[in-house]
Every structure is written in C-alpha cells, then in structure tokens.
N, C-alpha and C positions, 0 to 999 in steps of 0.2 A: 312265489319268491320274487324278491326284487332283482335277483340276478347277481352274478359275479361274486367277488370276495366280500368279506365283512366290511372292509374299508370302502369298497365301491358302493356298497349298500348305504353306508353312512353318508357318502358324498351325494348320492341320489336324494336321500331324505332331507338333507340340510340345504338343498339348493334354494336360494332366496326366491320369493314370489310364488311358492306353491300354495300358500295359504294367505290369500289377500287380507291385508289389514293386520297381520300378525307376523312377528319375526319367525324365520324358519326354525323349526324344531320345537317351538313352544306349543304344546298341546297337540302336536302332530304325531301320528303313529311313526314308530321307528322301524317298521317292517320286522315285527317280531319273528316271523318265520325264518328269515335270513340271519338275524343277529342273535337270537336267543334259543328258540326252540330247536333249531337244527343241531347246534352243538350240544344241547342237553341230551338229545336222543342218541347222538353219536358218541357220547362220552367226552373225554378231554379233547379240546381242540388242538390242532397242530400249532406248533410254536410260530409266533410271528417274528418277523425281523425287527430290529431296533427302529428302522425307519417307519415301518408300518405302525408300530406302537406309538412312536412320536406323532404320527399323523392322526391316529385315532384319538390320542389324548388332546392334541391341539383342537380337533373338532369339538370334543366334549367341553374343553375350556371355553371355546367360543360360545357354545350353547349355555354354559353356566353364566357367562357374562351377560348374555341376553336375559336370562332369568333374573339376575341381580338388577339389571337396568329396569325391568318391568316392576320388580318389587319396590325400587326406589321411586318410580313414578306413582305407584299405588300409595306409598307412604306419604308422598307430598300431597296427593289428592285428598287424603283423609287427615292431614296434620291438624287442622283446626276443628275437627268434629269427630264424633263417634262413627266408626265404619259400619256400613250396613252389613247384613248377613251375606249378601252377594259379594261384597268386597272382602269380608273375612274368608269366605270360601275360595275366592280367587287367590288370596295370599296363601292359604293352605295348599292349594293346587301348585302354586309356584314353589313353595317349600318342598313339596313332594317331588317335583321335577328336579329341583336342585339336588336333593338326596339321591335320586336315581342317577343323576349325572356323576356324582361322586362315586357311587357304586360301579358305574360303568368304567370309570378311570381305574379304580382299584382292581377290577376284574380284567382289565386289558392285558 
C-alpha cells in the first residue's frame, strides 16, 4: 500500500519528477491497492469531506490537463503527415487515461 488516506496516496503518486521525462501521472501507476482494490473489498467507502473531494477532483483535473497537453503536442507533431502506428497507439493510451480521469472524478 502507498499508505495513508486516498487523498494522500494521490498526492504521493502525482509528485513531479517521479518519472523522468514524463509529466507526473501520465502512464504512472496510481497505486491501485490504496485507491481502488481496498475500497472494492471493503464495500462502500466512508464519506469524504467536501474539502477532500475538492482536493481529489483538483488533482484529477490537473492530470487531465496534462493528458490534453500531451495530445495537443502529439497532434502538432503529426499535423502534416500520417501518424505512425506508435503515434496512434500513444494517442489511444492518452485517450484511455483521459477517460479514466473522468471516471475517477465521477466516482469521487
């Protein structure tokens, strides 16, 4: 486990500089034991305070913005040519990351 509360686990995972060359949170594991598996096993999670929810959502929104930024860079890189399979796969992975971020906000 990453330790502490769900919010603390998110803070630990999104610390800048953990994955050199990549923005924090992109392609990085989000400590599933703490964030997801634990509350699935235990049933419904305890209610979070409004401030905790705001903080969790703010973190997710920051991560979503990073994903959008990466997609914009990728789009600019391939604007004048057909994207390679690798670039298409990267775009699909970013789209999946974005979808997951939206799910995380809706489940907060």
